[in-house]
N, C-alpha and C positions, 0 to 999 in steps of 0.2 A: 795330411796337408793338402791332398787333392791336387797336386801340381799337374799331374798327367791329365786329369779331368779338365782342369782350367785351361790348359794349352789346347786340348781338343775342342772345347767349347768356344774359346776366344783365342785363336792362334796368333797372338801378338807378343813379341819379345822385345826387350830393350837390352842393349849391350851391358855387360857387367864390368867389373874391375874398375869402377869409377869413371867409365867413359861418359855416361849420361851426366854425371856431376860436372865433368870438365866442359862439356858442351854448354850446360846451363851457366857455368861460371864465365865462359867466353861471351855468351850472349849478354849477360849482365854487365860485363866490362864494356862491351860495345855500347850498350844503352847508357852507361854512366858517362861515356865520352860525349854523348849528345845532350846531356843535362848539365846545367850550370849551377854554380854555388853549392850551398850545403844540401840541396836536394839530391845530389849525386852520391852522397855518403852512404845512404842505405844500400844502393846498388853495389858499391864497392865492397861494403861489409859483407853482403850476402855472397858476392863472388868469391871473396876470401874464404868464407865459411864452406862453400861448396867444394873448394879445392882441398879442404882438410881431409875429405874421404879418400881420394886417390893418394894423397901424401901419406896418410896413415897406412894404407895398403902397401905402399912402397917401403915404408919403414919396417913394417912387419915382415916383408920379404927379405930384408937385409941388403937391398941394393942402394946405390948412391942416389939419394932422394933428389938432389938438385938436378943432376944429369937426367934422371928418369922423368921428372916433371917437365923439364925443358923439352926433352924429346917428345913426350906425349902431347904437350901443347903445340909443338910444331906439326906433328902429324894431324892433330885435330884441325889446325888452321888449313893445311893442305886438303883435308877431307871436306871441310866446309866450302872451300873454293870450288872443289869438284862438284859438290852437291848443288851449289848455287848456279854453276855453269850448266848443269844438266837438268836442274829443277826436279830432282827425284825426291820422293817422299820415303824416308827411311823407317820411320816409326808408324 
């Protein structure tokens, strides 16, 4: 699979465990709030679809899905506020 070679050649990683999908979902939800009418429906549908990945991972782990998803979304909100404040590039 050449994972080690790829990391050496291009040393960029993204967080796992559905973290990337939650960020994309939050950005799509934010974008849908700025769009009016039926044009916002695709944004909302895609946001819900992206949340399915971390939700499925939580279900497979056997944890309380609702509490876990709420806690993760809260942590991502705090993380995004911190990133916006400091203007760091994570990826």
